[in-house]
PQR file of N, CA, C, O and H, with PARSE charges and radii, in Angstrom:
ATOM      1  N   UNK A   1       4.223  96.593   2.551 -0.4000 1.5000
ATOM      2  CA  UNK A   1       5.385  97.445   2.427 -0.0000 2.0000
ATOM      3  C   UNK A   1       5.655  98.099   3.781  0.5500 1.7000
ATOM      4  O   UNK A   1       4.747  98.335   4.579 -0.5500 1.4000
ATOM      5  N   UNK A   2       6.897  98.374   4.000 -0.4000 1.5000
ATOM      6  CA  UNK A   2       7.309  98.941   5.272 -0.0000 2.0000
ATOM      7  C   UNK A   2       8.044 100.260   5.037  0.5500 1.7000
ATOM      8  O   UNK A   2       8.645 100.488   3.987 -0.5500 1.4000
ATOM      9  H   UNK A   2       7.634  98.182   3.352  0.4000 1.0000
ATOM     10  N   UNK A   3       7.971 101.106   6.042 -0.4000 1.5000
ATOM     11  CA  UNK A   3       8.768 102.332   6.058 -0.0000 2.0000
ATOM     12  C   UNK A   3       9.930 102.045   7.001  0.5500 1.7000
ATOM     13  O   UNK A   3       9.721 101.543   8.105 -0.5500 1.4000
ATOM     14  H   UNK A   3       7.483 100.921   6.895  0.4000 1.0000
ATOM     15  N   UNK A   4      11.137 102.357   6.580 -0.4000 1.5000
ATOM     16  CA  UNK A   4      12.314 102.139   7.417 -0.0000 2.0000
ATOM     17  C   UNK A   4      12.804 103.502   7.887  0.5500 1.7000
ATOM     18  O   UNK A   4      13.074 104.395   7.084 -0.5500 1.4000
ATOM     19  H   UNK A   4      11.306 102.765   5.683  0.4000 1.0000
ATOM     20  N   UNK A   5      12.913 103.643   9.219 -0.4000 1.5000
ATOM     21  CA  UNK A   5      13.326 104.913   9.821 -0.0000 2.0000
ATOM     22  C   UNK A   5      14.515 104.642  10.730  0.5500 1.7000
ATOM     23  O   UNK A   5      14.512 103.679  11.497 -0.5500 1.4000
ATOM     24  H   UNK A   5      12.693 102.918   9.871  0.4000 1.0000
ATOM     25  N   UNK A   6      15.522 105.485  10.642 -0.4000 1.5000
ATOM     26  CA  UNK A   6      16.702 105.328  11.476 -0.0000 2.0000
ATOM     27  C   UNK A   6      16.631 106.311  12.636  0.5500 1.7000
ATOM     28  O   UNK A   6      16.424 107.509  12.437 -0.5500 1.4000
ATOM     29  H   UNK A   6      15.525 106.267  10.018  0.4000 1.0000
ATOM     30  N   UNK A   7      16.807 105.786  13.865 -0.4000 1.5000
ATOM     31  CA  UNK A   7      16.911 106.623  15.054 -0.0000 2.0000
ATOM     32  C   UNK A   7      18.371 106.794  15.405  0.5500 1.7000
ATOM     33  O   UNK A   7      19.246 106.454  14.609 -0.5500 1.4000
ATOM     34  H   UNK A   7      16.975 104.813  14.027  0.4000 1.0000
ATOM     35  N   UNK A   8      18.646 107.320  16.591 -0.4000 1.5000
ATOM     36  CA  UNK A   8      20.039 107.505  17.002 -0.0000 2.0000
ATOM     37  C   UNK A   8      20.788 106.170  17.067  0.5500 1.7000
ATOM     38  O   UNK A   8      21.878 106.022  16.516 -0.5500 1.4000
ATOM     39  H   UNK A   8      17.936 107.597  17.238  0.4000 1.0000
ATOM     40  N   UNK A   9      20.172 105.205  17.756 -0.4000 1.5000
ATOM     41  CA  UNK A   9      20.830 103.906  17.916 -0.0000 2.0000
ATOM     42  C   UNK A   9      19.962 102.758  17.432  0.5500 1.7000
ATOM     43  O   UNK A   9      20.249 101.598  17.729 -0.5500 1.4000
ATOM     44  H   UNK A   9      19.287 105.325  18.204  0.4000 1.0000
ATOM     45  N   UNK A  10      18.908 103.062  16.696 -0.4000 1.5000
ATOM     46  CA  UNK A  10      17.960 102.024  16.313 -0.0000 2.0000
ATOM     47  C   UNK A  10      17.502 102.192  14.878  0.5500 1.7000
ATOM     48  O   UNK A  10      17.634 103.256  14.273 -0.5500 1.4000
ATOM     49  H   UNK A  10      18.675 104.004  16.455  0.4000 1.0000
ATOM     50  N   UNK A  11      16.959 101.105  14.358 -0.4000 1.5000
ATOM     51  CA  UNK A  11      16.359 101.094  13.036 -0.0000 2.0000
ATOM     52  C   UNK A  11      14.929 100.609  13.218  0.5500 1.7000
ATOM     53  O   UNK A  11      14.715  99.556  13.819 -0.5500 1.4000
ATOM     54  H   UNK A  11      16.852 100.241  14.849  0.4000 1.0000
ATOM     55  N   UNK A  12      13.946 101.347  12.717 -0.4000 1.5000
ATOM     56  CA  UNK A  12      12.542 101.022  12.908 -0.0000 2.0000
ATOM     57  C   UNK A  12      11.915 100.611  11.582  0.5500 1.7000
ATOM     58  O   UNK A  12      12.120 101.263  10.558 -0.5500 1.4000
ATOM     59  H   UNK A  12      14.120 102.203  12.229  0.4000 1.0000
ATOM     60  N   UNK A  13      11.144  99.513  11.612 -0.4000 1.5000
ATOM     61  CA  UNK A  13      10.363  99.061  10.465 -0.0000 2.0000
ATOM     62  C   UNK A  13       8.907  99.330  10.792  0.5500 1.7000
ATOM     63  O   UNK A  13       8.392  98.807  11.780 -0.5500 1.4000
ATOM     64  H   UNK A  13      10.978  98.983  12.443  0.4000 1.0000
ATOM     65  N   UNK A  14       8.233 100.134   9.984 -0.4000 1.5000
ATOM     66  CA  UNK A  14       6.850 100.512  10.247 -0.0000 2.0000
ATOM     67  C   UNK A  14       5.969  99.951   9.139  0.5500 1.7000
ATOM     68  O   UNK A  14       6.177 100.239   7.961 -0.5500 1.4000
ATOM     69  H   UNK A  14       8.651 100.558   9.181  0.4000 1.0000
ATOM     70  N   UNK A  15       4.988  99.150   9.528 -0.4000 1.5000
ATOM     71  CA  UNK A  15       4.034  98.571   8.591 -0.0000 2.0000
ATOM     72  C   UNK A  15       3.107  99.696   8.106  0.5500 1.7000
ATOM     73  O   UNK A  15       2.413 100.314   8.913 -0.5500 1.4000
ATOM     74  H   UNK A  15       4.819  98.915  10.485  0.4000 1.0000
ATOM     75  N   UNK A  16       3.093  99.961   6.796 -0.4000 1.5000
ATOM     76  CA  UNK A  16       2.304 101.077   6.258 -0.0000 2.0000
ATOM     77  C   UNK A  16       0.810 100.890   6.495  0.5500 1.7000
ATOM     78  O   UNK A  16       0.102 101.861   6.761 -0.5500 1.4000
ATOM     79  H   UNK A  16       3.657  99.459   6.140  0.4000 1.0000
ATOM     80  N   UNK A  17       0.325  99.656   6.402 -0.4000 1.5000
ATOM     81  CA  UNK A  17      -1.097  99.394   6.614 -0.0000 2.0000
ATOM     82  C   UNK A  17      -1.481  99.689   8.071  0.5500 1.7000
ATOM     83  O   UNK A  17      -2.494 100.340   8.329 -0.5500 1.4000
ATOM     84  H   UNK A  17       0.901  98.867   6.186  0.4000 1.0000
ATOM     85  N   UNK A  18      -0.682  99.215   9.002 -0.4000 1.5000
ATOM     86  CA  UNK A  18      -0.948  99.465  10.424 -0.0000 2.0000
ATOM     87  C   UNK A  18      -0.848 100.956  10.733  0.5500 1.7000
ATOM     88  O   UNK A  18      -1.627 101.477  11.532 -0.5500 1.4000
ATOM     89  H   UNK A  18       0.140  98.686   8.792  0.4000 1.0000
ATOM     90  N   UNK A  19       0.093 101.636  10.113 -0.4000 1.5000
ATOM     91  CA  UNK A  19       0.248 103.073  10.320 -0.0000 2.0000
ATOM     92  C   UNK A  19      -0.978 103.829   9.815  0.5500 1.7000
ATOM     93  O   UNK A  19      -1.454 104.755  10.472 -0.5500 1.4000
ATOM     94  H   UNK A  19       0.725 101.213   9.464  0.4000 1.0000
ATOM     95  N   UNK A  20      -1.489 103.437   8.649 -0.4000 1.5000
ATOM     96  CA  UNK A  20      -2.681 104.095   8.098 -0.0000 2.0000
ATOM     97  C   UNK A  20      -3.883 103.901   9.031  0.5500 1.7000
ATOM     98  O   UNK A  20      -4.661 104.831   9.242 -0.5500 1.4000
ATOM     99  H   UNK A  20      -1.103 102.686   8.114  0.4000 1.0000
ATOM    100  N   UNK A  21      -4.032 102.694   9.588 -0.4000 1.5000
ATOM    101  CA  UNK A  21      -5.126 102.430  10.528 -0.0000 2.0000
ATOM    102  C   UNK A  21      -4.967 103.273  11.797  0.5500 1.7000
ATOM    103  O   UNK A  21      -5.947 103.792  12.330 -0.5500 1.4000
ATOM    104  H   UNK A  21      -3.400 101.938   9.416  0.4000 1.0000
ATOM    105  N   UNK A  22      -3.750 103.402  12.266 -0.4000 1.5000
ATOM    106  CA  UNK A  22      -3.500 104.185  13.479 -0.0000 2.0000
ATOM    107  C   UNK A  22      -3.821 105.661  13.247  0.5500 1.7000
ATOM    108  O   UNK A  22      -4.365 106.321  14.132 -0.5500 1.4000
ATOM    109  H   UNK A  22      -2.953 102.981  11.833  0.4000 1.0000
ATOM    110  N   UNK A  23      -3.491 106.178  12.072 -0.4000 1.5000
ATOM    111  CA  UNK A  23      -3.780 107.577  11.747 -0.0000 2.0000
ATOM    112  C   UNK A  23      -5.288 107.808  11.743  0.5500 1.7000
ATOM    113  O   UNK A  23      -5.758 108.805  12.291 -0.5500 1.4000
ATOM    114  H   UNK A  23      -3.049 105.642  11.353  0.4000 1.0000
ATOM    115  N   UNK A  24      -6.051 106.906  11.135 -0.4000 1.5000
ATOM    116  CA  UNK A  24      -7.508 107.020  11.117 -0.0000 2.0000
ATOM    117  C   UNK A  24      -8.058 106.951  12.538  0.5500 1.7000
ATOM    118  O   UNK A  24      -8.948 107.723  12.895 -0.5500 1.4000
ATOM    119  H   UNK A  24      -5.670 106.096  10.690  0.4000 1.0000
ATOM    120  N   UNK A  25      -7.537 106.034  13.349 -0.4000 1.5000
ATOM    121  CA  UNK A  25      -7.982 105.905  14.734 -0.0000 2.0000
ATOM    122  C   UNK A  25      -7.739 107.195  15.509  0.5500 1.7000
ATOM    123  O   UNK A  25      -8.619 107.666  16.230 -0.5500 1.4000
ATOM    124  H   UNK A  25      -6.814 105.407  13.058  0.4000 1.0000
ATOM    125  N   UNK A  26      -6.545 107.766  15.360 -0.4000 1.5000
ATOM    126  CA  UNK A  26      -6.222 108.999  16.079 -0.0000 2.0000
ATOM    127  C   UNK A  26      -7.122 110.148  15.636  0.5500 1.7000
ATOM    128  O   UNK A  26      -7.521 110.968  16.463 -0.5500 1.4000
ATOM    129  H   UNK A  26      -5.830 107.383  14.774  0.4000 1.0000
ATOM    130  N   UNK A  27      -7.448 110.221  14.344 -0.4000 1.5000
ATOM    131  CA  UNK A  27      -8.368 111.256  13.861 -0.0000 2.0000
ATOM    132  C   UNK A  27      -9.750 111.078  14.468  0.5500 1.7000
ATOM    133  O   UNK A  27     -10.379 112.058  14.867 -0.5500 1.4000
ATOM    134  H   UNK A  27      -7.123 109.555  13.672  0.4000 1.0000
ATOM    135  N   UNK A  28     -10.229 109.845  14.543 -0.4000 1.5000
ATOM    136  CA  UNK A  28     -11.526 109.574  15.164 -0.0000 2.0000
ATOM    137  C   UNK A  28     -11.509 109.937  16.643  0.5500 1.7000
ATOM    138  O   UNK A  28     -12.470 110.508  17.160 -0.5500 1.4000
ATOM    139  H   UNK A  28      -9.718 109.049  14.219  0.4000 1.0000
ATOM    140  N   UNK A  29     -10.426 109.608  17.311 -0.4000 1.5000
ATOM    141  CA  UNK A  29     -10.313 109.902  18.741 -0.0000 2.0000
ATOM    142  C   UNK A  29     -10.334 111.402  18.994  0.5500 1.7000
ATOM    143  O   UNK A  29     -10.982 111.866  19.931 -0.5500 1.4000
ATOM    144  H   UNK A  29      -9.646 109.144  16.890  0.4000 1.0000
ATOM    145  N   UNK A  30      -9.627 112.160  18.161 -0.4000 1.5000
ATOM    146  CA  UNK A  30      -9.613 113.617  18.312 -0.0000 2.0000
ATOM    147  C   UNK A  30     -10.967 114.224  17.964  0.5500 1.7000
ATOM    148  O   UNK A  30     -11.387 115.199  18.586 -0.5500 1.4000
ATOM    149  H   UNK A  30      -9.100 111.783  17.399  0.4000 1.0000
ATOM    150  N   UNK A  31     -11.656 113.650  16.968 -0.4000 1.5000
ATOM    151  CA  UNK A  31     -12.970 114.155  16.574 -0.0000 2.0000
ATOM    152  C   UNK A  31     -14.009 113.908  17.668  0.5500 1.7000
ATOM    153  O   UNK A  31     -14.988 114.647  17.767 -0.5500 1.4000
ATOM    154  H   UNK A  31     -11.314 112.858  16.463  0.4000 1.0000
ATOM    155  N   UNK A  32     -13.803 112.874  18.490 -0.4000 1.5000
ATOM    156  CA  UNK A  32     -14.747 112.558  19.560 -0.0000 2.0000
ATOM    157  C   UNK A  32     -14.677 113.590  20.680  0.5500 1.7000
ATOM    158  O   UNK A  32     -15.654 113.763  21.409 -0.5500 1.4000
ATOM    159  H   UNK A  32     -13.007 112.274  18.410  0.4000 1.0000
ATOM    160  N   UNK A  33     -13.566 114.269  20.834 -0.4000 1.5000
ATOM    161  CA  UNK A  33     -13.373 115.337  21.824 -0.0000 2.0000
ATOM    162  C   UNK A  33     -13.936 114.977  23.199  0.5500 1.7000
ATOM    163  O   UNK A  33     -14.880 115.606  23.678 -0.5500 1.4000
ATOM    164  H   UNK A  33     -12.773 114.129  20.243  0.4000 1.0000
ATOM    165  N   UNK A  34     -13.362 113.988  23.809 -0.4000 1.5000
ATOM    166  CA  UNK A  34     -13.761 113.631  25.160 -0.0000 2.0000
ATOM    167  C   UNK A  34     -14.841 112.567  25.234  0.5500 1.7000
ATOM    168  O   UNK A  34     -15.015 111.939  26.278 -0.5500 1.4000
ATOM    169  H   UNK A  34     -12.595 113.477  23.421  0.4000 1.0000
ATOM    170  N   UNK A  35     -15.566 112.353  24.151 -0.4000 1.5000
ATOM    171  CA  UNK A  35     -16.561 111.279  24.150 -0.0000 2.0000
ATOM    172  C   UNK A  35     -15.820 109.955  24.092  0.5500 1.7000
ATOM    173  O   UNK A  35     -14.765 109.839  23.469 -0.5500 1.4000
ATOM    174  H   UNK A  35     -15.425 112.863  23.303  0.4000 1.0000
ATOM    175  N   UNK A  36     -16.391 108.968  24.751 -0.4000 1.5000
ATOM    176  CA  UNK A  36     -15.754 107.658  24.743 -0.0000 2.0000
ATOM    177  C   UNK A  36     -16.115 106.925  23.464  0.5500 1.7000
ATOM    178  O   UNK A  36     -17.290 106.825  23.110 -0.5500 1.4000
ATOM    179  H   UNK A  36     -17.248 109.063  25.257  0.4000 1.0000
ATOM    180  N   UNK A  37     -15.103 106.412  22.767 -0.4000 1.5000
ATOM    181  CA  UNK A  37     -15.332 105.613  21.568 -0.0000 2.0000
ATOM    182  C   UNK A  37     -15.775 104.221  21.992  0.5500 1.7000
ATOM    183  O   UNK A  37     -15.150 103.609  22.859 -0.5500 1.4000
ATOM    184  H   UNK A  37     -14.148 106.493  23.054  0.4000 1.0000
ATOM    185  N   UNK A  38     -16.842 103.716  21.392 -0.4000 1.5000
ATOM    186  CA  UNK A  38     -17.346 102.393  21.725 -0.0000 2.0000
ATOM    187  C   UNK A  38     -16.869 101.416  20.658  0.5500 1.7000
ATOM    188  O   UNK A  38     -17.222 101.555  19.487 -0.5500 1.4000
ATOM    189  H   UNK A  38     -17.350 104.213  20.688  0.4000 1.0000
ATOM    190  N   UNK A  39     -16.069 100.427  21.054 -0.4000 1.5000
ATOM    191  CA  UNK A  39     -15.577  99.472  20.054 -0.0000 2.0000
ATOM    192  C   UNK A  39     -16.680  98.538  19.592  0.5500 1.7000
ATOM    193  O   UNK A  39     -17.609  98.232  20.340 -0.5500 1.4000
ATOM    194  H   UNK A  39     -15.783 100.313  22.005  0.4000 1.0000
ATOM    195  N   UNK A  40     -16.566  98.095  18.359 -0.4000 1.5000
ATOM    196  CA  UNK A  40     -17.510  97.122  17.823 -0.0000 2.0000
ATOM    197  C   UNK A  40     -16.967  95.726  18.087  0.5500 1.7000
ATOM    198  O   UNK A  40     -15.763  95.495  17.979 -0.5500 1.4000
ATOM    199  H   UNK A  40     -15.811  98.344  17.752  0.4000 1.0000
ATOM    200  N   UNK A  41     -17.849  94.793  18.434 -0.4000 1.5000
ATOM    201  CA  UNK A  41     -17.357  93.431  18.679 -0.0000 2.0000
ATOM    202  C   UNK A  41     -16.863  92.792  17.384  0.5500 1.7000
ATOM    203  O   UNK A  41     -17.377  93.066  16.300 -0.5500 1.4000
ATOM    204  H   UNK A  41     -18.828  94.980  18.522  0.4000 1.0000
ATOM    205  N   UNK A  42     -15.863  91.943  17.522 -0.4000 1.5000
ATOM    206  CA  UNK A  42     -15.334  91.237  16.368 -0.0000 2.0000
ATOM    207  C   UNK A  42     -16.245  90.075  16.010  0.5500 1.7000
ATOM    208  O   UNK A  42     -16.923  89.514  16.871 -0.5500 1.4000
ATOM    209  H   UNK A  42     -15.445  91.721  18.403  0.4000 1.0000
ATOM    210  N   UNK A  43     -16.253  89.725  14.752 -0.4000 1.5000
ATOM    211  CA  UNK A  43     -17.031  88.567  14.323 -0.0000 2.0000
ATOM    212  C   UNK A  43     -16.386  87.293  14.846  0.5500 1.7000
ATOM    213  O   UNK A  43     -15.162  87.180  14.901 -0.5500 1.4000
ATOM    214  H   UNK A  43     -15.702  90.181  14.053  0.4000 1.0000
ATOM    215  N   UNK A  44     -17.203  86.357  15.219 -0.4000 1.5000
ATOM    216  CA  UNK A  44     -16.706  85.077  15.706 -0.0000 2.0000
ATOM    217  C   UNK A  44     -16.786  84.058  14.569  0.5500 1.7000
ATOM    218  O   UNK A  44     -17.776  84.026  13.839 -0.5500 1.4000
ATOM    219  H   UNK A  44     -18.197  86.448  15.174  0.4000 1.0000
ATOM    220  N   UNK A  45     -15.768  83.239  14.415 -0.4000 1.5000
ATOM    221  CA  UNK A  45     -15.796  82.247  13.332 -0.0000 2.0000
ATOM    222  C   UNK A  45     -16.824  81.148  13.602  0.5500 1.7000
ATOM    223  O   UNK A  45     -17.108  80.814  14.752 -0.5500 1.4000
ATOM    224  H   UNK A  45     -14.963  83.266  15.008  0.4000 1.0000
ATOM    225  N   UNK A  46     -17.361  80.608  12.547 -0.4000 1.5000
ATOM    226  CA  UNK A  46     -18.249  79.461  12.642 -0.0000 2.0000
ATOM    227  C   UNK A  46     -17.419  78.233  12.311  0.5500 1.7000
ATOM    228  O   UNK A  46     -16.826  78.144  11.236 -0.5500 1.4000
ATOM    229  H   UNK A  46     -17.130  80.879  11.613  0.4000 1.0000
ATOM    230  N   UNK A  47     -17.380  77.294  13.233 -0.4000 1.5000
ATOM    231  CA  UNK A  47     -16.569  76.090  13.037 -0.0000 2.0000
ATOM    232  C   UNK A  47     -17.498  74.940  12.678  0.5500 1.7000
ATOM    233  O   UNK A  47     -18.388  74.575  13.446 -0.5500 1.4000
ATOM    234  H   UNK A  47     -17.862  77.367  14.106  0.4000 1.0000
ATOM    235  N   UNK A  48     -17.277  74.385  11.510 -0.4000 1.5000
ATOM    236  CA  UNK A  48     -18.041  73.232  11.055 -0.0000 2.0000
ATOM    237  C   UNK A  48     -17.092  72.055  10.923  0.5500 1.7000
ATOM    238  O   UNK A  48     -16.077  72.132  10.231 -0.5500 1.4000
ATOM    239  H   UNK A  48     -16.554  74.682  10.886  0.4000 1.0000
ATOM    240  N   UNK A  49     -17.429  70.983  11.586 -0.4000 1.5000
ATOM    241  CA  UNK A  49     -16.611  69.792  11.473 -0.0000 2.0000
ATOM    242  C   UNK A  49     -17.206  68.904  10.383  0.5500 1.7000
ATOM    243  O   UNK A  49     -18.355  68.474  10.481 -0.5500 1.4000
ATOM    244  H   UNK A  49     -18.254  70.920  12.149  0.4000 1.0000
ATOM    245  N   UNK A  50     -16.432  68.640   9.363 -0.4000 1.5000
ATOM    246  CA  UNK A  50     -16.879  67.798   8.256 -0.0000 2.0000
ATOM    247  C   UNK A  50     -16.045  66.531   8.299  0.5500 1.7000
ATOM    248  O   UNK A  50     -14.894  66.502   7.865 -0.5500 1.4000
ATOM    249  H   UNK A  50     -15.498  68.989   9.283  0.4000 1.0000
ATOM    250  N   UNK A  51     -16.664  65.482   8.837 -0.4000 1.5000
ATOM    251  CA  UNK A  51     -15.935  64.235   9.032 -0.0000 2.0000
ATOM    252  C   UNK A  51     -16.150  63.259   7.880  0.5500 1.7000
ATOM    253  O   UNK A  51     -15.245  62.500   7.530 -0.5500 1.4000
ATOM    254  H   UNK A  51     -17.599  65.506   9.190  0.4000 1.0000
ATOM    255  N   UNK A  52     -17.358  63.276   7.283 -0.4000 1.5000
ATOM    256  CA  UNK A  52     -17.665  62.306   6.243 -0.0000 2.0000
ATOM    257  C   UNK A  52     -18.304  63.018   5.060  0.5500 1.7000
ATOM    258  O   UNK A  52     -18.906  64.080   5.217 -0.5500 1.4000
ATOM    259  H   UNK A  52     -18.093  63.892   7.567  0.4000 1.0000
ATOM    260  N   UNK A  53     -18.173  62.441   3.899 -0.4000 1.5000
ATOM    261  CA  UNK A  53     -18.776  63.030   2.701 -0.0000 2.0000
ATOM    262  C   UNK A  53     -20.295  62.930   2.739  0.5500 1.7000
ATOM    263  O   UNK A  53     -20.978  63.798   2.196 -0.5500 1.4000
ATOM    264  H   UNK A  53     -17.683  61.578   3.772  0.4000 1.0000
ATOM    265  N   UNK A  54     -20.835  61.901   3.362 -0.4000 1.5000
ATOM    266  CA  UNK A  54     -22.288  61.749   3.446 -0.0000 2.0000
ATOM    267  C   UNK A  54     -22.898  62.896   4.242  0.5500 1.7000
ATOM    268  O   UNK A  54     -24.042  63.280   4.000 -0.5500 1.4000
ATOM    269  H   UNK A  54     -20.281  61.196   3.803  0.4000 1.0000
ATOM    270  N   UNK A  55     -22.151  63.438   5.178 -0.4000 1.5000
ATOM    271  CA  UNK A  55     -22.604  64.527   6.030 -0.0000 2.0000
ATOM    272  C   UNK A  55     -22.436  65.894   5.335  0.5500 1.7000
ATOM    273  O   UNK A  55     -22.952  66.904   5.814 -0.5500 1.4000
ATOM    274  H   UNK A  55     -21.221  63.127   5.374  0.4000 1.0000
ATOM    275  N   UNK A  56     -21.730  65.915   4.232 -0.4000 1.5000
ATOM    276  CA  UNK A  56     -21.382  67.156   3.557 -0.0000 2.0000
ATOM    277  C   UNK A  56     -22.613  67.928   3.076  0.5500 1.7000
ATOM    278  O   UNK A  56     -22.663  69.148   3.233 -0.5500 1.4000
ATOM    279  H   UNK A  56     -21.311  65.095   3.842  0.4000 1.0000
ATOM    280  N   UNK A  57     -23.584  67.262   2.507 -0.4000 1.5000
ATOM    281  CA  UNK A  57     -24.790  67.940   2.024 -0.0000 2.0000
ATOM    282  C   UNK A  57     -25.535  68.619   3.170  0.5500 1.7000
ATOM    283  O   UNK A  57     -26.056  69.722   3.004 -0.5500 1.4000
ATOM    284  H   UNK A  57     -23.544  66.271   2.380  0.4000 1.0000
ATOM    285  N   UNK A  58     -25.588  67.974   4.316 -0.4000 1.5000
ATOM    286  CA  UNK A  58     -26.247  68.561   5.485 -0.0000 2.0000
ATOM    287  C   UNK A  58     -25.536  69.848   5.920  0.5500 1.7000
ATOM    288  O   UNK A  58     -26.182  70.830   6.284 -0.5500 1.4000
ATOM    289  H   UNK A  58     -25.165  67.078   4.451  0.4000 1.0000
ATOM    290  N   UNK A  59     -24.215  69.831   5.877 -0.4000 1.5000
ATOM    291  CA  UNK A  59     -23.434  71.016   6.253 -0.0000 2.0000
ATOM    292  C   UNK A  59     -23.661  72.149   5.255  0.5500 1.7000
ATOM    293  O   UNK A  59     -23.733  73.312   5.649 -0.5500 1.4000
ATOM    294  H   UNK A  59     -23.690  69.033   5.581  0.4000 1.0000
ATOM    295  N   UNK A  60     -23.773  71.822   3.967 -0.4000 1.5000
ATOM    296  CA  UNK A  60     -24.067  72.851   2.967 -0.0000 2.0000
ATOM    297  C   UNK A  60     -25.415  73.510   3.253  0.5500 1.7000
ATOM    298  O   UNK A  60     -25.560  74.725   3.120 -0.5500 1.4000
ATOM    299  H   UNK A  60     -23.715  70.876   3.646  0.4000 1.0000
ATOM    300  N   UNK A  61     -26.389  72.709   3.642 -0.4000 1.5000
ATOM    301  CA  UNK A  61     -27.717  73.239   3.972 -0.0000 2.0000
ATOM    302  C   UNK A  61     -27.632  74.165   5.188  0.5500 1.7000
ATOM    303  O   UNK A  61     -28.293  75.202   5.230 -0.5500 1.4000
ATOM    304  H   UNK A  61     -26.271  71.721   3.750  0.4000 1.0000
ATOM    305  N   UNK A  62     -26.821  73.788   6.172 -0.4000 1.5000
ATOM    306  CA  UNK A  62     -26.636  74.648   7.334 -0.0000 2.0000
ATOM    307  C   UNK A  62     -26.002  75.975   6.939  0.5500 1.7000
ATOM    308  O   UNK A  62     -26.403  77.028   7.436 -0.5500 1.4000
ATOM    309  H   UNK A  62     -26.284  72.945   6.139  0.4000 1.0000
ATOM    310  N   UNK A  63     -25.025  75.929   6.058 -0.4000 1.5000
ATOM    311  CA  UNK A  63     -24.379  77.147   5.578 -0.0000 2.0000
ATOM    312  C   UNK A  63     -25.352  78.037   4.807  0.5500 1.7000
ATOM    313  O   UNK A  63     -25.323  79.258   4.957 -0.5500 1.4000
ATOM    314  H   UNK A  63     -24.699  75.074   5.655  0.4000 1.0000
ATOM    315  N   UNK A  64     -26.204  77.442   3.993 -0.4000 1.5000
ATOM    316  CA  UNK A  64     -27.178  78.206   3.221 -0.0000 2.0000
ATOM    317  C   UNK A  64     -28.132  78.953   4.151  0.5500 1.7000
ATOM    318  O   UNK A  64     -28.512  80.090   3.872 -0.5500 1.4000
ATOM    319  H   UNK A  64     -26.227  76.449   3.871  0.4000 1.0000
ATOM    320  N   UNK A  65     -28.523  78.307   5.265 -0.4000 1.5000
ATOM    321  CA  UNK A  65     -29.429  78.932   6.221 -0.0000 2.0000
ATOM    322  C   UNK A  65     -28.795  80.130   6.918  0.5500 1.7000
ATOM    323  O   UNK A  65     -29.490  81.071   7.302 -0.5500 1.4000
ATOM    324  H   UNK A  65     -28.215  77.383   5.491  0.4000 1.0000
ATOM    325  N   UNK A  66     -27.476  80.094   7.079 -0.4000 1.5000
ATOM    326  CA  UNK A  66     -26.775  81.212   7.729 -0.0000 2.0000
ATOM    327  C   UNK A  66     -26.758  82.414   6.817  0.5500 1.7000
ATOM    328  O   UNK A  66     -26.215  83.457   7.180 -0.5500 1.4000
ATOM    329  H   UNK A  66     -26.911  79.330   6.767  0.4000 1.0000
TER
END
């Protein structure tokens, strides 16, 4: 859902989810009071190439180990 806001010469569409995240971020930033916020690294995807059905069981075993 979006919030629609009219400016003098513009119309703004604001994503409510992104706005909620920004509000939380700003609260955290203000609570830090000069301390530097350390970002957490993003998770990296695991890419598995499944070319043949015979190889499929091996890939399932690899996934189970993860």
